[in-house]
N, C-alpha and C positions, 0 to 999 in steps of 0.2 A: 523548593518543592521536589520531592523525589519522584522518579518515573520508573514505571515497570514496562519495558519495551517487550512486545510480543509481535509475532507474525501470524495474522488471521489468514485462513484459506479463503481468498477472495470469493471464489464461486459459492461458498456457503453463507456469504454475508448478505443480509437484507438491510438496506439503509434508507433512512428518510432525511431528505434535505429540505430545510424550510428556507426558502429564498431562491430567486432565480436570476439575481444579478451576477456581477463578475465573480464574487467570491463563492456563491452557491454553485455557479457554473464550474468553477475550478474543482471544488469538492466533489460534485457529481461526476465529472469526467474522470477524475482520478480514481474514483470508486469503480466506474465502468472499466477503466483500464485494468484494475485489479480483479475483474471478473464478477464483481458484485451486482445484485439486483437492486435497483434504485427507483425511489419514488420521489418526485420534487413537487412541493406544494408552494405556489407563489402566484399572485395576481398577474404577474407578467414574467416572462422568461426571456432569456437571451436567444439569439438566432442559432447559436451553437447547440443549446439544449434543445430547441425545437427540432433541429436537424437530427440530433442524436436520438430523439424519441421515436424515430422511425425504426429503431432496432427493437429487440424483444426483451431487453433487460432494463429499460428506462420507461417509466410511466410519469407523465407530467399532468398535474392538476392545476389548472389556472384559477385559483380562488384564494382569498385571503386565509391566513392561518387561523385555525380553530382546533379545539381539542379532539374533534373527530378525524383529524389528520392522521392520527396513529392507526397502524394496522398491526402487522406482525414483525415489524422492524426490530432489529437488535441495536443498531446504531443510529443515533439522531444528530443531525447537524443543524444548529441554530445559526443561519448564515444570511439573515436579513439586514437591512441598513437601519433597523430600528432597535434600539437598546431595550425598549420596553417589551416588543415582541420576542426578542431573543431571550430575555429573562423569563417571559412566560413559557416559551418553548422548553427551557431548562427545567423550570419547576414542573411542568406537565410530564416531561420525559422521565424525570426522577420519581415522580408519584407512580408511574407505571413500571418502575424497575428497569428502564432502558438506560444505556450509557449515551451521554450526550456531550457534544463539542460545541462550545459557545465561541464563535469567531472573534467577538469584540470583548470578551471578558473570560480568558482561559481559566482563571481560578474558579469560575462559576461552573465549569463543566467537570466531566470525569477523565477526559483524555484530550490530547492535542495531536494534530497531525505532524509528521516529521518530513523534513526535506529528503526526497528520495532520488536515488540513482538506480536505474534499471538497465541491466544489460543481459538479455537472455535469462538464464537461471540465477543470475547474480542480482540481489537487491541490497542496497546500502542505504540505511536510514540514519539521519543525523537529527539530534535534538539538542537545543542549547538553552532549555529552560526560559523561554520567554523572549529570546532574542532571535526571531525567525530569519532575519536578514543574514546573520552570522552563520546560521545553520546552512542557508543556501550557498554562501561562499565556500564553507568547508566542503559541502557536498560536491560543489563544482570542481574543487581542487582534487578530491579523491576520484572523481570521474575521470580526470585526465590520466591517471594511472591505471585504474581498474576498467579497462576499455574491452574492446571486442576480443582481445586475446583471452581474457578471462572467461567471456561468454563461450568461446569455443572450447576451452579447456574444461569448463564445468559440464557442458553438454557431453563431451566425450567421457569424462569420469562418471556422470550419471549413467550413461549406457553401459559402461563396464561394470559399474556396481550391480546393476540389475542382472547382467549376464553372470557374473561371478557368484552372486548370492543365490542364483537358481541352481547352481551345480552342487556337487557333492563336496563336503568339507568346508564349504564357505571360505575360499581364499581371499575374499575381499579384505579381511582384516590385515592379512600380510602385504597385500597390495597397497593398502592405505599407508602403512609404514614406509613403503618404498616410494610411493608416488606423491604423498602429501606430508612429507617431512618438513624439516625447517627451511629447506631450500625451494619449497613449492613455488613461492612468487617468483624467485629467480628463474626457475625452470620454465614457468609460464612466459615470462618476459623475454627470456633468452631463446625461446622456441624449441628447447630440448625436451619438453614434456612428451610430445607425440612419440618420440623414440623410446622413451621409458614405458609408455603405455603398450607399445607393440608387444613387448615381452610378456604382458599379462593376458593378451587376447587369446 
């Protein structure tokens, strides 16, 4: 199965999660963490979801799934414990031109979630084509290297990029060659990057 990885702007995403158990809760909370607006439809929901619904980006409808569950969502997650319901959600979503993730039958859906490591501006996503536990192990290994040092470095570089690109001549291109060359990871991990950045401020 080929995959097309993309990074969506979370705050522009509207998502529908069908199911309020453990899996539906994980999906909904991950979407909220990314800034998305989320609706959950399920007869019962976890205490975590009930608590999160106090915010302004999560709406919970405590009712069984039906075709009227859909609104203006772009992404749909079929995350119930029922194979029959998940299959119906997938068919209904596809009929409405929505992208759907089916938790118990990935090949029935249009996309799958990846194992994520977030550290400030850095997001690393790992997909292993149907072996999610392996993706988690690889993600955790990467996370030990790409830690808070990279978060600080990327925050600094992002600020510098905005500053340099707002001036005359756009010197950011030259700064990129100097600051983000082949030795970038070494400079982050050795702590020498801040000294290099100073020359461009």
